[in-house]
C-alpha positions as CSV (number, residue, x, y, z in Angstrom):
1,X,0.0,0.1,0.3
2,X,1.3,3.5,-0.8
3,X,0.9,6.0,2.1
4,X,0.3,9.7,1.3
5,X,1.9,12.4,2.2
6,X,0.7,16.1,2.4
7,X,4.1,18.3,2.3
8,X,4.0,22.1,4.5
9,X,6.4,24.3,3.0
10,X,7.0,28.3,3.6
11,X,9.6,28.6,0.9
12,X,12.3,27.4,-1.5
13,X,11.3,23.2,-0.6
14,X,14.7,21.7,-0.7
15,X,13.5,19.0,1.9
16,X,10.6,18.4,-0.5
17,X,12.3,17.9,-3.7
18,X,14.6,15.1,-1.5
19,X,11.0,14.0,-0.1
20,X,9.8,13.9,-4.2
21,X,12.8,12.5,-5.4
22,X,12.7,9.9,-3.2
23,X,8.8,8.6,-3.4
24,X,9.6,8.4,-7.2
25,X,13.0,6.2,-7.3
26,X,11.1,3.7,-4.5
27,X,13.1,4.2,-1.5
28,X,9.9,5.8,0.0
29,X,6.8,3.8,-0.8
30,X,4.5,6.8,-0.6
31,X,3.0,9.8,-2.7
32,X,3.4,13.4,-2.7
33,X,-0.3,14.3,-2.7
34,X,-0.4,17.3,-2.1
35,X,1.7,20.6,-1.2
36,X,0.5,23.5,0.8
37,X,2.2,26.8,1.3
38,X,1.6,29.7,3.7
39,X,3.3,32.1,1.3
40,X,1.7,32.1,-2.7
41,X,4.9,32.9,-3.9
42,X,7.0,30.4,-2.3
43,X,9.2,28.7,-4.8
44,X,8.2,25.2,-3.6
45,X,4.4,25.7,-5.1
46,X,5.8,26.3,-8.4
47,X,8.3,23.1,-8.5
48,X,5.4,21.4,-7.2
49,X,3.1,22.1,-10.5
50,X,5.4,21.4,-12.6
51,X,6.1,18.0,-11.3
52,X,1.9,17.7,-11.6
53,X,1.7,17.4,-7.7
54,X,-1.4,19.1,-6.6
55,X,0.1,22.5,-4.8
56,X,-2.3,24.8,-2.7
57,X,-1.3,28.4,-1.2
58,X,-3.6,29.1,2.1
59,X,-1.6,33.0,2.7
60,X,-1.6,33.3,6.8
61,X,-2.1,37.2,6.2
62,X,-5.4,36.9,4.4
63,X,-6.2,35.1,8.2
64,X,-8.0,37.2,10.8
65,X,-6.0,35.2,13.5
66,X,-4.1,32.5,13.7
67,X,-7.1,30.1,15.0
68,X,-8.7,31.2,11.3
69,X,-5.5,30.2,10.1
70,X,-5.2,26.7,11.6
71,X,-8.5,26.2,10.9
72,X,-7.8,27.0,7.0
73,X,-4.8,24.8,6.4
74,X,-6.6,22.1,8.3
75,X,-9.1,21.9,6.2
76,X,-7.1,22.1,2.8
77,X,-4.6,19.6,4.2
78,X,-7.2,17.3,5.8
79,X,-9.2,17.3,1.9
80,X,-6.4,15.4,0.6
81,X,-7.1,12.2,2.8
82,X,-3.1,11.9,3.7
83,X,-1.8,9.2,6.3
84,X,1.0,11.8,7.4
85,X,1.9,15.5,7.1
86,X,5.3,16.6,6.8
87,X,6.8,20.0,7.7
88,X,9.5,21.1,5.5
89,X,10.4,24.3,6.2
90,X,7.1,25.8,7.2
91,X,7.5,29.1,9.4
92,X,4.7,28.9,11.4
93,X,3.6,27.6,14.6
94,X,0.9,25.3,14.0
95,X,-2.2,25.3,17.1
96,X,-4.2,23.3,18.6
97,X,-6.9,23.0,16.1
98,X,-4.9,21.6,13.4
99,X,-2.3,19.5,15.8
100,X,-5.3,17.9,17.3
101,X,-6.8,17.1,13.2
102,X,-3.9,15.3,12.8
103,X,-2.6,13.4,16.0
104,X,1.0,11.5,16.1
105,X,0.7,11.7,12.0
106,X,2.7,15.1,12.0
107,X,6.6,15.0,11.2
108,X,9.1,18.2,11.2
109,X,12.3,18.5,10.4
110,X,14.7,21.0,12.5
111,X,18.1,22.2,11.6
112,X,19.5,21.8,15.1
113,X,20.3,18.4,17.7
114,X,17.3,19.1,19.6
115,X,16.6,19.6,21.8
116,X,19.1,22.3,21.6
117,X,18.9,25.9,19.7
118,X,14.8,25.4,18.8
119,X,13.5,28.5,16.9
120,X,15.4,30.4,14.3
121,X,19.3,31.1,13.4
122,X,20.4,27.9,14.9
123,X,23.5,27.2,12.9
124,X,24.9,31.4,13.7
125,X,23.7,30.0,17.9
126,X,25.5,26.6,17.4
127,X,28.5,28.5,16.5
128,X,27.9,31.4,18.6
129,X,28.1,28.6,21.7
130,X,31.3,26.8,21.0
131,X,29.3,23.6,20.1
132,X,31.6,20.8,18.7
133,X,29.0,19.0,16.8
134,X,25.7,20.2,15.6
135,X,23.3,18.6,12.9
136,X,19.4,18.2,12.2
137,X,16.7,16.4,14.1
138,X,13.3,15.0,13.0
139,X,10.6,15.1,15.5
140,X,7.0,14.4,15.8
141,X,5.1,17.4,16.3
142,X,3.7,19.2,19.1
143,X,2.2,22.2,21.1
144,X,5.7,23.1,22.2
145,X,8.1,25.1,19.7
146,X,9.9,22.4,17.9
147,X,9.1,20.1,20.4
148,X,7.9,16.5,20.0
149,X,9.4,12.6,20.6
150,X,12.7,12.8,18.7
151,X,12.6,10.2,15.9
152,X,15.8,10.6,14.4
153,X,18.8,12.7,14.0
154,X,22.3,13.0,12.2
155,X,24.9,14.6,13.1
156,X,28.2,16.8,11.8
157,X,31.0,17.8,13.2
158,X,31.7,21.8,13.4
159,X,35.4,22.4,11.8
160,X,38.0,24.8,12.9
161,X,37.1,27.7,10.1
162,X,33.5,27.3,9.6
163,X,31.2,30.3,9.4
164,X,27.3,30.2,9.6
165,X,26.7,29.0,5.5
166,X,29.7,26.5,5.4
167,X,27.8,25.0,8.5
168,X,24.2,25.6,7.3
169,X,25.3,23.6,3.7
170,X,26.6,20.5,5.4
171,X,23.5,20.2,8.0
172,X,21.7,20.3,5.2
173,X,23.0,17.3,3.2
174,X,22.4,15.5,6.1
175,X,18.9,16.7,6.1
176,X,18.1,15.2,2.3
177,X,19.1,12.2,3.8
178,X,17.9,12.1,7.0
179,X,13.9,13.2,6.3
180,X,13.4,10.6,3.7
181,X,14.3,7.7,5.6
182,X,12.1,8.5,8.6
183,X,9.3,9.1,5.7
184,X,9.8,5.9,5.2
185,X,10.0,4.3,8.5
186,X,6.3,6.7,8.8
187,X,5.0,4.8,5.6
188,X,5.9,2.1,6.5
189,X,4.0,2.2,9.5
190,X,7.0,1.6,11.8
191,X,7.0,4.4,14.2
192,X,5.3,4.0,17.7
193,X,5.8,6.2,20.2
194,X,6.1,4.4,24.0
195,X,6.3,6.2,27.0
196,X,6.5,9.5,25.5
197,X,9.6,8.0,23.2
198,X,10.0,7.0,19.8
199,X,10.5,3.3,19.1
200,X,10.9,2.5,14.9
201,X,10.2,-1.7,14.4
202,X,13.2,-3.0,13.0
203,X,15.6,-0.1,13.7
204,X,17.1,-1.4,16.8
205,X,19.5,0.5,18.6
206,X,21.2,1.4,15.6
207,X,22.7,4.5,15.9
208,X,22.2,7.7,13.7
209,X,23.3,8.5,10.7
210,X,26.5,10.8,10.3
211,X,28.6,12.4,8.2
212,X,32.2,11.9,8.5
213,X,34.7,14.4,7.9
214,X,38.7,14.2,7.7
């Protein structure tokens, strides 16, 4: 059975591209059935339409408040009948009305090793803190900012001479590997929450994928 994904984006959608390629080449037994953005000008919408994917804008600025936005975007997503909702660079905080519509079925990728550096400017903050390792996290979404049970992480070292752009580029490479991997687990029905922690059937205690540098 092929799972149905709806992907939420706000910008260029490079993680969406990685997910779509993984679906097209059979690495993920799923299909992106709809792409939704809060920004009508998001490049990801145009690229999705070129691929023949239904792409819809729900402009947050056209809504009276967050509750109305949540209701409109929830209805837009629900109409596509998704098995999973994947956030891929979606820059709006989703409220209870949306979260309760898809309980336990929303994934997000964040460019840090959560719980460190939630929110924005993660690479800049990691460099300022002097951490030796950085990376990205895929987690289930709850009502807290970049919270929710962690599903998987990918780690990169912080190298001498790194600036924000160099570090961001290396982390993004790992995002494009990690998110399709977790999407496959979701599509195969292998993600379980037990005691507030995520367990992936068949993965055991395998370490997270990590980039290696000399």
